[in-house]
Structure formats: C-alpha cells, structure tokens
Backbone of each chain as ProteinMPNN parsed JSONL, in Angstrom:
{"seq_chain_A": "MPTLHGRARTAMTPETVKNAIRELRTALGWTQADLAERLDVSRQTVNALETGKYDPSLPLAFRLSRLLSRPIEDLFFPDPEAD", "coords_chain_A": {"N_chain_A": [[-6.422, -42.21, 18.458], [-6.282, -38.849, 18.732], [-4.552, -36.787, 21.079], [-5.72, -34.161, 23.292], [-3.918, -32.137, 23.204], [-2.659, -32.784, 20.841], [-4.784, -32.433, 19.033], [-5.184, -29.74, 19.296], [-2.804, -28.772, 18.287], [-3.021, -29.613, 15.646], [-5.188, -28.124, 14.825], [-4.109, -25.609, 14.954], [-2.154, -25.613, 13.033], [-0.968, -23.946, 10.218], [-2.59, -24.025, 7.088], [-1.777, -24.499, 3.669], [-3.416, -22.822, 1.143], [-4.98, -23.492, -1.892], [-6.266, -22.346, -5.072], [-8.895, -22.142, -7.571], [-9.195, -20.05, -9.254], [-7.936, -18.988, -11.545], [-8.354, -20.978, -13.51], [-11.156, -21.018, -13.681], [-11.652, -18.416, -14.464], [-10.358, -18.223, -16.958], [-11.866, -20.093, -18.302], [-14.2, -18.73, -18.601], [-13.412, -16.921, -20.402], [-12.338, -14.512, -19.647], [-10.059, -11.8, -19.047], [-7.423, -11.016, -16.677], [-7.739, -8.364, -16.066], [-10.422, -7.962, -16.747], [-11.739, -9.515, -14.803], [-10.837, -8.187, -12.531], [-12.05, -5.695, -12.87], [-14.754, -6.403, -12.631], [-14.801, -7.293, -10.018], [-14.14, -5.054, -8.662], [-11.506, -4.586, -7.855], [-7.876, -4.24, -7.964], [-5.793, -5.13, -10.827], [-3.456, -6.263, -9.992], [-4.218, -7.393, -7.613], [-5.894, -9.484, -8.417], [-3.999, -11.013, -9.736], [-2.295, -11.623, -7.577], [-4.043, -13.182, -6.084], [-4.542, -15.343, -7.816], [-2.01, -16.48, -8.068], [-1.631, -17.4, -5.591], [-0.438, -15.824, -3.712], [-1.828, -14.262, -2.071], [-4.45, -14.542, 0.216], [-7.883, -14.05, 0.027], [-10.164, -11.788, 1.787], [-13.156, -12.712, 3.624], [-15.498, -11.288, 2.608], [-14.582, -10.642, -0.009], [-14.065, -13.167, -1.009], [-16.68, -14.185, -1.089], [-17.754, -12.472, -3.003], [-16.288, -13.282, -5.22], [-17.197, -15.887, -5.393], [-19.92, -15.508, -6.033], [-19.641, -14.204, -8.476], [-18.271, -16.05, -10.083], [-20.028, -18.066, -9.986], [-19.822, -20.331, -8.301], [-19.579, -22.411, -5.375], [-17.814, -21.346, -2.39], [-16.061, -23.307, -1.419], [-15.395, -24.67, -3.699], [-13.816, -22.934, -4.962], [-11.671, -22.321, -3.271], [-9.35, -24.406, -1.697], [-7.681, -26.795, 0.457], [-4.156, -27.255, -0.002], [-3.173, -30.235, -1.344], [-0.579, -31.126, -1.574], [0.821, -29.942, 0.384], [0.924, -31.308, 2.784]], "CA_chain_A": [[-7.181, -41.08, 18.995], [-5.329, -37.783, 19.06], [-4.725, -36.135, 22.389], [-6.222, -32.784, 23.219], [-2.788, -31.318, 22.775], [-2.465, -33.088, 19.415], [-5.865, -31.797, 18.252], [-4.948, -28.297, 19.301], [-1.695, -28.493, 17.369], [-3.51, -29.779, 14.276], [-6.061, -26.99, 14.504], [-3.316, -24.385, 14.839], [-1.209, -25.695, 11.926], [-1.459, -23.196, 9.064], [-2.705, -24.827, 5.869], [-1.615, -23.77, 2.427], [-4.675, -22.869, 0.399], [-4.876, -23.283, -3.343], [-7.558, -21.911, -5.613], [-9.163, -22.46, -8.985], [-9.68, -18.802, -9.862], [-7.408, -18.81, -12.916], [-9.028, -21.932, -14.417], [-12.551, -20.577, -13.887], [-11.621, -17.142, -15.201], [-10.041, -18.475, -18.381], [-13.0, -20.821, -18.882], [-15.197, -17.714, -18.964], [-12.827, -16.066, -21.436], [-12.029, -13.186, -19.092], [-8.668, -11.492, -18.7], [-7.295, -10.602, -15.267], [-8.303, -7.003, -15.97], [-11.892, -8.1, -16.758], [-12.173, -9.992, -13.484], [-10.563, -7.11, -11.572], [-13.091, -4.676, -13.059], [-16.018, -6.916, -12.088], [-14.688, -7.425, -8.56], [-13.752, -3.745, -8.152], [-10.178, -4.635, -7.235], [-6.858, -3.966, -8.977], [-5.347, -6.33, -11.547], [-2.42, -6.882, -9.152], [-4.891, -8.212, -6.6], [-6.313, -10.729, -9.081], [-2.781, -11.787, -9.966], [-1.836, -12.143, -6.28], [-4.977, -14.251, -5.701], [-4.351, -16.51, -8.683], [-0.713, -17.11, -7.816], [-1.628, -17.89, -4.217], [0.349, -14.959, -2.831], [-2.736, -13.547, -1.172], [-5.753, -15.166, 0.488], [-8.812, -12.919, 0.155], [-11.05, -11.699, 2.95], [-14.43, -13.402, 3.366], [-16.365, -10.571, 1.659], [-14.08, -10.764, -1.385], [-14.283, -14.563, -1.401], [-18.102, -14.318, -1.446], [-17.961, -11.784, -4.285], [-15.729, -14.185, -6.233], [-18.102, -17.034, -5.483], [-21.115, -15.06, -6.775], [-19.265, -13.838, -9.848], [-17.893, -17.246, -10.831], [-21.146, -19.015, -9.807], [-19.339, -21.556, -7.653], [-19.442, -22.251, -3.923], [-16.454, -20.961, -1.974], [-15.177, -24.472, -1.258], [-14.9, -25.073, -5.015], [-12.814, -21.946, -5.379], [-10.504, -22.411, -2.386], [-9.258, -25.728, -1.068], [-6.329, -27.012, 1.003], [-3.182, -27.796, -0.948], [-2.875, -31.612, -0.921], [0.877, -31.361, -1.574], [1.445, -29.249, 1.529], [1.039, -32.225, 3.925]], "C_chain_A": [[-6.209, -39.958, 19.367], [-5.615, -37.172, 20.423], [-5.28, -34.733, 22.179], [-5.129, -31.871, 22.68], [-2.553, -31.507, 21.268], [-3.506, -32.41, 18.556], [-5.626, -30.29, 18.144], [-3.846, -27.941, 18.319], [-2.163, -28.585, 15.923], [-4.353, -28.563, 13.871], [-5.253, -25.726, 14.272], [-2.387, -24.406, 13.626], [-1.734, -24.919, 10.718], [-1.473, -24.064, 7.809], [-2.469, -23.936, 4.666], [-2.898, -23.942, 1.624], [-4.406, -22.617, -1.082], [-6.231, -22.787, -3.832], [-7.662, -22.191, -7.106], [-9.614, -21.208, -9.746], [-9.217, -18.679, -11.311], [-8.147, -19.718, -13.908], [-10.446, -21.453, -14.732], [-12.603, -19.284, -14.693], [-11.364, -17.39, -16.686], [-11.168, -19.241, -19.065], [-14.106, -19.848, -19.316], [-14.69, -16.772, -20.058], [-12.515, -14.655, -20.965], [-10.519, -13.031, -18.907], [-8.63, -11.141, -17.206], [-7.918, -9.226, -15.065], [-9.834, -7.057, -15.949], [-12.399, -8.502, -15.375], [-11.979, -8.898, -12.423], [-11.65, -6.045, -11.646], [-14.404, -5.128, -12.417], [-15.998, -7.023, -10.563], [-14.429, -6.088, -7.863], [-12.474, -3.838, -7.3], [-9.157, -4.335, -8.339], [-6.434, -5.275, -9.655], [-4.257, -7.06, -10.738], [-3.042, -7.787, -8.101], [-5.33, -9.537, -7.203], [-5.099, -11.626, -9.307], [-2.279, -12.407, -8.661], [-2.733, -13.283, -5.801], [-4.679, -15.517, -6.503], [-3.04, -17.236, -8.412], [-0.586, -17.595, -6.37], [-0.821, -17.038, -3.265], [-0.534, -14.285, -1.792], [-4.036, -14.329, -1.021], [-6.764, -14.048, 0.746], [-9.563, -12.926, 1.478], [-12.343, -12.44, 2.611], [-15.348, -12.626, 2.418], [-15.898, -10.702, 0.213], [-14.263, -12.194, -1.896], [-15.739, -14.79, -1.81], [-18.402, -13.622, -2.771], [-17.459, -12.644, -5.434], [-16.685, -15.35, -6.488], [-19.349, -16.678, -6.297], [-20.783, -14.844, -8.246], [-18.956, -15.07, -10.692], [-18.932, -18.359, -10.707], [-20.691, -20.371, -9.28], [-19.315, -21.342, -6.154], [-17.984, -21.986, -3.537], [-15.519, -22.164, -1.881], [-14.715, -25.056, -2.599], [-13.796, -24.136, -5.504], [-11.525, -22.094, -4.577], [-10.503, -23.757, -1.689], [-7.834, -25.922, -0.544], [-5.422, -27.652, -0.045], [-2.83, -29.216, -0.526], [-1.381, -31.902, -0.852], [1.567, -30.747, -0.361], [1.667, -30.178, 2.71], [2.324, -33.044, 3.893]], "O_chain_A": [[-5.384, -40.143, 20.262], [-6.764, -37.061, 20.851], [-5.307, -34.201, 21.069], [-5.354, -30.987, 21.853], [-2.292, -30.557, 20.531], [-3.194, -31.874, 17.493], [-5.822, -29.665, 17.102], [-3.932, -26.941, 17.607], [-1.779, -27.776, 15.078], [-4.252, -28.049, 12.757], [-5.653, -24.865, 13.488], [-1.88, -23.361, 13.219], [-2.832, -25.202, 10.239], [-0.497, -24.749, 7.505], [-2.894, -22.781, 4.632], [-3.398, -25.053, 1.449], [-3.712, -21.675, -1.465], [-7.217, -22.809, -3.095], [-6.672, -22.437, -7.794], [-10.321, -21.298, -10.749], [-9.994, -18.315, -12.193], [-8.517, -19.288, -15.0], [-10.883, -21.475, -15.883], [-13.503, -19.09, -15.51], [-12.051, -16.849, -17.552], [-11.406, -19.067, -20.26], [-14.843, -20.107, -20.267], [-15.435, -15.939, -20.573], [-12.436, -13.721, -21.763], [-9.804, -13.999, -18.647], [-9.669, -10.991, -16.564], [-8.541, -8.954, -14.039], [-10.473, -6.294, -15.225], [-13.348, -7.922, -14.847], [-12.821, -8.704, -11.546], [-12.117, -5.55, -10.62], [-15.081, -4.348, -11.748], [-17.025, -6.867, -9.902], [-14.49, -5.995, -6.637], [-12.373, -3.27, -6.213], [-9.523, -4.194, -9.506], [-6.675, -6.367, -9.142], [-4.142, -8.285, -10.783], [-2.473, -8.817, -7.739], [-5.165, -10.59, -6.587], [-5.159, -12.838, -9.098], [-1.884, -13.573, -8.636], [-2.255, -14.238, -5.188], [-4.577, -16.612, -5.95], [-2.968, -18.461, -8.514], [0.448, -18.135, -5.98], [-0.54, -17.453, -2.141], [-0.054, -13.801, -0.767], [-4.648, -14.729, -2.012], [-6.527, -13.188, 1.594], [-9.595, -13.929, 2.191], [-12.595, -12.758, 1.449], [-15.926, -13.223, 1.51], [-16.718, -10.855, -0.692], [-14.576, -12.407, -3.067], [-16.005, -15.508, -2.774], [-19.202, -14.111, -3.569], [-18.097, -12.736, -6.483], [-16.94, -15.739, -7.628], [-19.781, -17.454, -7.149], [-21.533, -15.242, -9.138], [-19.324, -15.138, -11.864], [-18.752, -19.451, -11.244], [-21.126, -21.419, -9.758], [-19.064, -20.229, -5.69], [-17.056, -22.351, -4.258], [-14.338, -22.07, -2.216], [-13.766, -25.84, -2.643], [-12.966, -24.498, -6.338], [-10.427, -22.006, -5.127], [-11.522, -24.196, -1.156], [-6.896, -25.295, -1.034], [-5.856, -28.468, -0.858], [-2.245, -29.405, 0.54], [-0.96, -32.822, -0.15], [2.745, -30.999, -0.11], [2.506, -29.889, 3.564], [2.559, -33.858, 4.786]]}, "seq_chain_B": "MGVLMPTPSRERRVNRTMRKFLAATLLITAIALVVRTLKARFPNDFLNGMELGLLAALPLGMGLLLFRAYRQMDEYGQRVQERASGVAFLLSMVATMVCTAVQSLAGVQLPLWTIYIFGMLVYGLSVLWQKRAG", "coords_chain_B": {"N_chain_B": [[-32.071, 15.707, -15.768], [-29.016, 14.184, -15.003], [-26.222, 12.993, -16.944], [-25.429, 9.585, -16.816], [-22.378, 8.544, -15.744], [-19.903, 6.016, -16.319], [-18.569, 4.269, -13.493], [-15.233, 4.887, -12.615], [-12.574, 2.453, -12.729], [-11.099, 0.805, -9.854], [-8.312, 0.912, -9.898], [-7.866, 3.066, -11.614], [-9.0, 5.106, -10.115], [-7.315, 5.194, -7.865], [-4.888, 5.787, -9.131], [-5.496, 8.312, -10.149], [-5.771, 9.813, -7.811], [-3.165, 9.584, -6.856], [-1.787, 10.936, -8.839], [-2.779, 13.512, -8.447], [-1.738, 13.924, -5.928], [1.042, 13.941, -6.459], [1.177, 16.17, -8.157], [0.273, 18.215, -6.433], [2.261, 18.1, -4.475], [4.547, 18.813, -5.964], [3.788, 21.391, -6.754], [3.497, 22.8, -4.286], [6.105, 22.525, -3.339], [7.501, 23.914, -5.325], [6.445, 26.517, -4.994], [7.331, 26.985, -2.39], [10.093, 27.024, -2.811], [10.338, 29.278, -4.436], [9.449, 31.237, -2.654], [11.43, 30.991, -0.726], [13.667, 31.834, -2.173], [12.937, 34.471, -2.722], [12.857, 35.395, -0.123], [15.523, 35.301, 0.592], [16.49, 37.378, -0.91], [14.897, 39.632, -0.282], [14.524, 39.919, 2.759], [11.864, 39.539, 5.034], [9.154, 39.663, 7.468], [6.708, 38.703, 6.5], [7.346, 36.975, 4.346], [8.843, 35.159, 5.779], [6.885, 33.999, 7.445], [5.234, 32.953, 5.471], [6.88, 31.017, 4.303], [7.212, 29.298, 6.446], [4.557, 28.455, 6.798], [4.118, 27.135, 4.361], [5.97, 25.062, 4.537], [4.847, 23.693, 6.617], [2.438, 22.978, 5.503], [3.123, 21.233, 3.496], [3.927, 18.504, 4.475], [1.468, 17.939, 5.727], [-0.451, 18.099, 3.67], [0.558, 16.105, 1.993], [0.239, 13.894, 3.636], [-2.565, 13.816, 3.895], [-3.442, 13.373, 1.238], [-2.189, 10.943, 0.739], [-3.512, 9.357, 2.562], [-6.078, 9.441, 1.482], [-5.595, 8.086, -0.914], [-4.933, 5.597, 0.128], [-7.395, 4.86, 1.277], [-8.848, 4.437, -1.012], [-7.754, 2.215, -2.103], [-7.822, -1.359, -2.767], [-8.316, -4.347, -0.722], [-5.95, -5.883, -0.855], [-4.045, -4.049, -1.799], [-4.131, -2.248, 0.337], [-3.132, -3.878, 2.359], [-0.505, -4.298, 1.507], [0.469, -1.661, 1.677], [0.18, -1.204, 4.428], [1.928, -3.094, 5.566], [4.364, -2.293, 4.42], [4.572, 0.291, 5.445], [4.725, -0.287, 8.165], [7.132, -1.758, 8.346], [8.922, 0.179, 7.411], [8.571, 2.168, 9.354], [9.445, 0.854, 11.688], [12.161, 0.221, 11.045], [13.084, 2.782, 10.626], [12.9, 3.827, 13.183], [14.836, 2.247, 14.435], [17.054, 3.117, 12.99], [17.09, 5.772, 13.809], [17.701, 5.463, 16.51], [20.274, 4.362, 16.268], [21.592, 6.462, 14.975], [21.402, 8.423, 16.952], [22.965, 7.271, 18.946], [25.452, 7.143, 17.619], [25.896, 9.857, 17.231], [26.137, 10.798, 19.875], [28.242, 9.288, 20.877], [30.386, 9.262, 18.99], [30.396, 11.818, 18.194], [29.644, 12.665, 15.737], [27.762, 14.596, 13.52], [24.729, 13.889, 12.194], [22.632, 14.742, 9.496], [19.07, 15.443, 9.705], [17.509, 14.769, 7.493], [18.565, 12.455, 6.456], [17.456, 10.335, 7.804], [14.834, 10.502, 6.917], [15.156, 9.979, 4.153], [16.171, 7.396, 4.348], [13.994, 6.039, 5.567], [11.969, 6.353, 3.569], [13.178, 4.997, 1.506], [13.334, 2.377, 2.51], [10.589, 1.913, 2.755], [9.744, 2.023, 0.028], [11.254, -0.104, -1.071], [10.201, -2.179, 0.412], [7.525, -2.256, -0.468], [7.961, -3.007, -3.145], [9.207, -5.493, -2.755], [7.178, -6.961, -1.487], [5.244, -7.05, -3.521], [6.501, -8.686, -5.274], [7.082, -11.013, -3.814], [4.738, -11.569, -2.468]], "CA_chain_B": [[-31.385, 14.447, -15.436], [-27.607, 14.162, -15.387], [-25.792, 11.827, -17.712], [-24.783, 8.599, -15.939], [-21.017, 8.211, -16.187], [-19.46, 4.769, -15.716], [-17.639, 4.459, -12.377], [-13.884, 4.47, -13.002], [-12.114, 1.285, -11.979], [-10.372, 1.138, -8.626], [-6.936, 1.281, -10.247], [-7.865, 4.418, -12.177], [-9.288, 6.048, -9.03], [-6.092, 5.328, -7.054], [-3.89, 6.482, -9.954], [-5.87, 9.723, -10.244], [-5.419, 10.44, -6.531], [-1.704, 9.661, -6.76], [-1.353, 12.012, -9.744], [-3.085, 14.766, -7.745], [-0.771, 13.988, -4.832], [2.331, 14.35, -7.022], [1.042, 17.544, -8.658], [0.192, 19.111, -5.279], [3.585, 18.124, -3.834], [5.448, 19.597, -6.815], [3.348, 22.793, -6.724], [3.837, 23.397, -2.985], [7.569, 22.603, -3.271], [7.929, 24.993, -6.218], [6.108, 27.803, -4.347], [8.225, 27.133, -1.228], [11.416, 27.401, -3.323], [10.239, 30.678, -4.88], [9.374, 32.065, -1.441], [12.753, 30.974, -0.088], [14.552, 32.678, -2.986], [12.531, 35.861, -2.472], [13.216, 35.73, 1.262], [16.97, 35.523, 0.621], [16.761, 38.697, -1.502], [14.169, 40.671, 0.466], [14.058, 39.312, 4.023], [10.836, 40.232, 5.833], [8.343, 38.758, 8.299], [5.647, 38.083, 5.709], [7.915, 35.822, 3.627], [9.209, 34.189, 6.819], [5.653, 33.3, 7.828], [4.751, 32.187, 4.315], [7.733, 29.834, 4.165], [6.865, 28.397, 7.554], [3.242, 27.881, 6.477], [4.246, 26.172, 3.26], [6.692, 23.888, 5.044], [3.904, 22.938, 7.455], [1.367, 22.455, 4.636], [3.634, 20.157, 2.635], [3.697, 17.162, 5.034], [0.043, 17.729, 6.018], [-1.109, 17.812, 2.384], [1.022, 14.783, 1.539], [-0.409, 12.899, 4.499], [-3.994, 13.762, 3.573], [-3.642, 12.724, -0.068], [-1.787, 9.53, 0.857], [-4.605, 8.686, 3.278], [-7.167, 9.275, 0.505], [-5.191, 7.019, -1.832], [-5.032, 4.344, 0.893], [-8.816, 4.522, 1.416], [-9.381, 4.005, -2.304], [-7.137, 0.94, -2.514], [-8.547, -2.559, -2.359], [-7.759, -4.938, 0.495], [-4.572, -6.322, -1.08], [-3.243, -2.825, -1.84], [-4.037, -1.716, 1.705], [-2.246, -4.74, 3.15], [0.863, -4.0, 1.069], [0.843, -0.365, 2.248], [0.295, -1.329, 5.889], [3.169, -3.807, 5.898], [5.512, -1.461, 4.029], [4.663, 1.393, 6.414], [5.173, -0.873, 9.431], [8.565, -2.087, 8.245], [9.662, 1.447, 7.288], [8.524, 2.836, 10.655], [10.302, 0.119, 12.622], [13.573, 0.39, 10.699], [13.437, 4.199, 10.837], [13.127, 3.976, 14.625], [16.144, 1.649, 14.723], [18.055, 4.026, 12.421], [17.149, 6.961, 14.672], [18.451, 5.079, 17.711], [21.684, 4.2, 15.891], [22.118, 7.81, 14.717], [21.542, 9.106, 18.244], [24.129, 6.682, 19.619], [26.655, 7.569, 16.888], [26.102, 11.284, 17.498], [26.599, 11.058, 21.239], [29.512, 8.61, 21.159], [31.458, 9.652, 18.076], [30.346, 13.27, 17.98], [29.356, 12.942, 14.315], [26.432, 15.188, 13.381], [24.045, 13.408, 10.984], [21.442, 15.569, 9.216], [17.777, 14.756, 9.907], [16.924, 14.264, 6.257], [19.062, 11.11, 6.135], [16.464, 9.405, 8.361], [13.684, 10.569, 6.007], [15.523, 9.259, 2.928], [16.283, 5.988, 4.718], [12.633, 5.522, 5.772], [11.27, 6.273, 2.286], [13.841, 3.947, 0.732], [12.872, 1.101, 3.065], [9.176, 1.798, 2.39], [9.663, 1.693, -1.4], [11.781, -1.457, -1.281], [9.266, -3.115, 1.027], [6.392, -2.388, -1.395], [8.414, -3.809, -4.297], [9.466, -6.872, -2.307], [5.89, -7.628, -1.234], [4.556, -7.306, -4.774], [7.169, -9.823, -5.91], [7.012, -12.235, -2.998], [3.371, -11.802, -2.013]], "C_chain_B": [[-29.92, 14.499, -15.903], [-27.277, 12.895, -16.163], [-25.072, 10.87, -16.763], [-23.416, 8.234, -16.508], [-20.623, 6.872, -15.572], [-18.453, 5.038, -14.595], [-16.248, 4.031, -12.819], [-13.408, 3.307, -12.147], [-11.275, 1.741, -10.798], [-8.944, 1.594, -8.944], [-6.87, 2.712, -10.76], [-8.114, 5.452, -11.084], [-8.029, 6.298, -8.186], [-5.036, 6.104, -7.835], [-4.191, 7.972, -10.047], [-5.496, 10.458, -8.955], [-3.908, 10.602, -6.404], [-1.153, 10.757, -7.681], [-1.596, 13.382, -9.092], [-2.066, 15.002, -6.638], [0.578, 14.508, -5.334], [2.283, 15.803, -7.477], [1.035, 18.533, -7.504], [1.555, 19.244, -4.607], [4.549, 19.002, -4.633], [5.099, 21.079, -6.745], [3.774, 23.466, -5.416], [5.35, 23.551, -2.857], [8.078, 23.766, -4.12], [7.651, 26.354, -5.575], [7.05, 28.052, -3.168], [9.618, 27.576, -1.675], [11.43, 28.86, -3.772], [10.238, 31.609, -3.669], [10.737, 32.136, -0.759], [13.729, 31.884, -0.842], [14.244, 34.165, -2.743], [12.983, 36.318, -1.094], [14.713, 36.039, 1.374], [17.304, 36.922, 0.087], [16.145, 39.826, -0.69], [13.654, 40.089, 1.777], [13.007, 40.165, 4.74], [9.959, 39.193, 6.526], [7.273, 38.021, 7.498], [6.174, 36.833, 4.991], [8.366, 34.734, 4.595], [8.002, 33.326, 7.19], [5.128, 32.428, 6.704], [5.57, 30.9, 4.146], [7.407, 28.798, 5.24], [5.527, 27.686, 7.279], [3.324, 26.826, 5.391], [4.951, 24.896, 3.72], [5.796, 23.031, 5.938], [2.83, 22.283, 6.589], [1.834, 21.252, 3.831], [3.422, 18.766, 3.245], [2.224, 16.877, 5.332], [-0.724, 17.349, 4.755], [-0.731, 16.441, 1.87], [0.326, 13.685, 2.326], [-1.87, 12.703, 4.139], [-4.233, 13.018, 2.254], [-3.236, 11.245, -0.041], [-2.887, 8.729, 1.563], [-5.781, 8.441, 2.329], [-6.85, 8.138, -0.459], [-5.334, 5.66, -1.146], [-6.487, 3.893, 1.002], [-9.403, 3.992, 0.111], [-8.812, 2.659, -2.759], [-8.022, -0.232, -2.114], [-7.792, -3.224, -1.204], [-6.309, -5.401, 0.33], [-3.632, -5.112, -1.087], [-3.059, -2.237, -0.456], [-3.083, -2.554, 2.549], [-0.78, -4.461, 2.797], [1.341, -2.692, 1.706], [1.059, -0.459, 3.753], [1.614, -2.005, 6.277], [4.394, -2.954, 5.591], [5.693, -0.323, 5.033], [5.195, 0.883, 7.748], [6.662, -1.146, 9.424], [9.386, -0.801, 8.215], [9.703, 2.171, 8.635], [9.509, 2.188, 11.629], [11.783, 0.355, 12.331], [14.021, 1.847, 10.856], [13.699, 4.469, 12.313], [14.491, 3.411, 15.006], [17.253, 2.583, 14.221], [18.208, 5.276, 13.285], [17.951, 6.664, 15.941], [19.939, 4.975, 17.412], [22.319, 5.574, 15.68], [22.358, 8.554, 16.018], [22.784, 8.595, 18.975], [25.426, 7.151, 18.962], [26.964, 9.032, 17.194], [26.689, 11.521, 18.884], [27.962, 10.434, 21.517], [30.648, 9.131, 20.285], [31.473, 11.151, 17.805], [30.103, 13.64, 16.53], [27.931, 13.474, 14.212], [25.801, 14.715, 12.069], [22.804, 14.262, 10.72], [20.151, 14.749, 9.297], [17.235, 14.113, 8.631], [17.425, 12.868, 5.896], [18.08, 10.052, 6.655], [15.256, 9.33, 7.425], [13.975, 9.747, 4.738], [15.578, 7.757, 3.21], [14.897, 5.36, 4.851], [11.887, 5.339, 4.458], [11.847, 5.166, 1.41], [13.372, 2.56, 1.197], [11.42, 0.851, 2.668], [9.029, 1.355, 0.928], [10.124, 0.272, -1.679], [10.821, -2.503, -0.716], [8.038, -3.33, 0.14], [6.779, -3.283, -2.571], [8.585, -5.27, -3.91], [8.155, -7.632, -2.104], [5.159, -7.958, -2.53], [5.205, -8.472, -5.527], [6.926, -11.116, -5.143], [5.6, -12.567, -2.525], [3.21, -11.682, -0.532]], "O_chain_B": [[-29.636, 14.822, -17.057], [-27.956, 11.874, -16.052], [-24.207, 11.29, -15.995], [-23.31, 7.689, -17.607], [-20.967, 6.605, -14.42], [-17.594, 5.912, -14.717], [-16.083, 2.929, -13.343], [-13.789, 3.185, -10.983], [-10.807, 2.878, -10.736], [-8.433, 2.537, -8.34], [-5.968, 3.475, -10.412], [-7.53, 6.535, -11.101], [-7.712, 7.435, -7.838], [-4.365, 6.974, -7.281], [-3.281, 8.801, -10.03], [-4.975, 11.573, -8.992], [-3.423, 11.621, -5.911], [-0.174, 11.423, -7.344], [-0.759, 14.282, -9.166], [-1.592, 16.119, -6.434], [1.181, 15.392, -4.726], [3.208, 16.575, -7.227], [1.699, 19.568, -7.566], [1.964, 20.338, -4.218], [5.273, 19.823, -4.069], [5.987, 21.929, -6.684], [4.338, 24.559, -5.428], [5.837, 24.557, -2.342], [8.966, 24.51, -3.702], [8.503, 27.242, -5.601], [7.513, 29.173, -2.96], [10.254, 28.398, -1.014], [12.392, 29.589, -3.529], [10.927, 32.629, -3.652], [11.151, 33.191, -0.277], [14.515, 32.609, -0.232], [15.143, 34.991, -2.585], [13.427, 37.451, -0.906], [15.124, 36.913, 2.138], [18.246, 37.569, 0.543], [16.786, 40.847, -0.439], [12.464, 39.795, 1.893], [13.225, 41.345, 5.015], [10.014, 38.004, 6.213], [6.966, 36.862, 7.777], [5.545, 35.776, 5.019], [8.289, 33.544, 4.288], [8.084, 32.099, 7.241], [4.643, 31.32, 6.931], [5.018, 29.833, 3.879], [7.338, 27.597, 4.977], [5.39, 26.482, 7.5], [2.697, 25.77, 5.476], [4.57, 23.791, 3.334], [5.955, 21.813, 6.012], [2.366, 21.183, 6.887], [1.045, 20.36, 3.519], [2.8, 17.917, 2.606], [1.77, 15.739, 5.214], [-1.529, 16.418, 4.753], [-1.576, 15.697, 1.372], [-0.117, 12.682, 1.767], [-2.362, 11.576, 4.084], [-5.104, 12.153, 2.163], [-3.849, 10.408, -0.703], [-3.159, 7.58, 1.213], [-6.403, 7.38, 2.36], [-7.718, 7.327, -0.783], [-5.795, 4.693, -1.753], [-6.792, 2.711, 0.845], [-10.341, 3.195, 0.124], [-9.33, 2.042, -3.69], [-8.869, -0.108, -1.23], [-6.756, -2.726, -0.763], [-5.525, -5.32, 1.275], [-2.567, -5.136, -0.47], [-1.97, -1.782, -0.106], [-2.32, -2.019, 3.353], [0.077, -4.397, 3.678], [2.461, -2.61, 2.21], [1.998, 0.127, 4.292], [2.318, -1.559, 7.184], [5.338, -2.891, 6.379], [6.815, -0.006, 5.427], [6.017, 1.54, 8.387], [7.371, -0.812, 10.373], [10.408, -0.689, 8.892], [10.736, 2.721, 9.018], [10.29, 2.865, 12.297], [12.564, 0.648, 13.236], [15.178, 2.119, 11.175], [14.597, 5.235, 12.664], [15.219, 4.009, 15.799], [18.248, 2.815, 14.907], [19.316, 5.778, 13.471], [18.758, 7.476, 16.393], [20.77, 5.436, 18.194], [23.433, 5.83, 16.138], [23.374, 9.229, 16.183], [23.552, 9.372, 19.543], [26.382, 7.511, 19.649], [28.119, 9.41, 17.389], [27.605, 12.324, 19.059], [28.75, 10.974, 22.295], [31.741, 9.409, 20.777], [32.437, 11.685, 17.257], [30.324, 14.783, 16.128], [27.001, 12.876, 14.753], [26.254, 15.074, 10.983], [22.007, 14.483, 11.631], [20.128, 13.552, 9.008], [16.594, 13.063, 8.67], [16.782, 12.167, 5.114], [17.894, 9.007, 6.031], [14.72, 8.252, 7.168], [13.157, 8.934, 4.309], [15.095, 6.949, 2.417], [14.647, 4.28, 4.316], [11.248, 4.31, 4.24], [11.126, 4.49, 0.676], [13.057, 1.691, 0.384], [11.051, -0.262, 2.294], [8.28, 0.425, 0.629], [9.478, -0.468, -2.422], [10.65, -3.577, -1.292], [7.561, -4.457, 0.007], [6.038, -4.191, -2.949], [8.166, -6.171, -4.637], [8.032, -8.793, -2.495], [4.529, -9.009, -2.641], [4.551, -9.157, -6.314], [6.613, -12.159, -5.718], [5.302, -13.721, -2.217], [2.106, -11.855, -0.015]]}, "name": "protein", "num_of_chains": 2, "seq": "MPTLHGRARTAMTPETVKNAIRELRTALGWTQADLAERLDVSRQTVNALETGKYDPSLPLAFRLSRLLSRPIEDLFFPDPEADMGVLMPTPSRERRVNRTMRKFLAATLLITAIALVVRTLKARFPNDFLNGMELGLLAALPLGMGLLLFRAYRQMDEYGQRVQERASGVAFLLSMVATMVCTAVQSLAGVQLPLWTIYIFGMLVYGLSVLWQKRAG"}
C-alpha cells in the first residue's frame, strides 16, 4: 500500500507520452502536409507531434481524434519503456 | 455573390505576414537612410522630425507585424516563439548588466546596438535549437 507521500510522488512524476499519429496518418495515405492542412497547423507541428517533441493541447488532441476517427487514448499513451 | 476562395493554409498565412514584415522593414529603413542623407546635405527641422518619426515607426511597425505573425501561428509555433523570446530577453538582461558593470569598472564604452545584436542572435539560435530538440 503506497503512502500518501508515495502516491503524491507517483502522481507528480512526469510520464513520457508516445503516440500513433504517424502510423494512422500513413495508413490513410496522407503526407505530413496533408494532415497539417486538415488540422490547420504547420507541417513542422505535425512533425514535432509525430516525433514526440511536442505534446498537443487538448483542443488539438480532440481535433486529431476526430480527424483520425480514433479515441484520444488510442492516439496518445504512456511510453512503456520510460518506466 | 463573391467567388469563394479557399482559405490559405496556416503556413502560407504566416509566411505572407512575414514577407510583409520584411518588405515594410526594408522600405522604412530605405526611406530613413534617404532622409538621413538628405539631412546631412540640407540640414533643417523638417528632415530632423521626419528622421525621428521614421526611427520611432520602425520598431513600432516591426512589433505590430511580429505580433500579427505570432497570432497567426499555431500552438507549437507560438510556444517556440514564446520560449525563444523568453530566453533572449533573459540573456539580454544579463548582457546589459554585464555591460553596465564593464562600463563602470573598466571605463569601456560599449555601443547599445551590441545588446540588440546579441539579443537577436540568442533569439534566432533559440528558435533553431528548439526546432531541432523539440
């Protein structure tokens, strides 16, 4: 049973988040520029998202979810190798 | 009925604003240089005032267009600009403090533009670094 202090530490530990944007995009046959156009963001933003350099805001995550027809938790998930 | 034009992509909108920004900066700088040259040949109050006005308009115009470009950027672009500006501001403040100390202790007079060049250099490098490192 973790202590309160232990739980607090676990909750505060930053998790590395991975995503499946590149796989889903290529499955649809879209280029980064195509996805950027549909999301109304720059191609650099799509690249930063796919390479994990940038975690999107909630509104952008919801737009991605709608566009790729997947729930957000299928798009973004904790990196199992980070533990 | 007007013809419906497709909305230009965000990148194109930002690039267009940046092109306008560069053109305006070059135009105002060119006019300021012409006015300065004229003032050197025919010194008078009108050209003095015009030069002062242009020098005041240059940073204001640059600031306005940069703000417009920032507003048109997406969230990632805005974050990059915010971080780069923050780092450049902080290091420029440190550089200003160092320059002030050097001036008062060593008596060396450093021109103000060195701070400007330093700040812009840090800003540019910070943007590049963030785009590489994320």
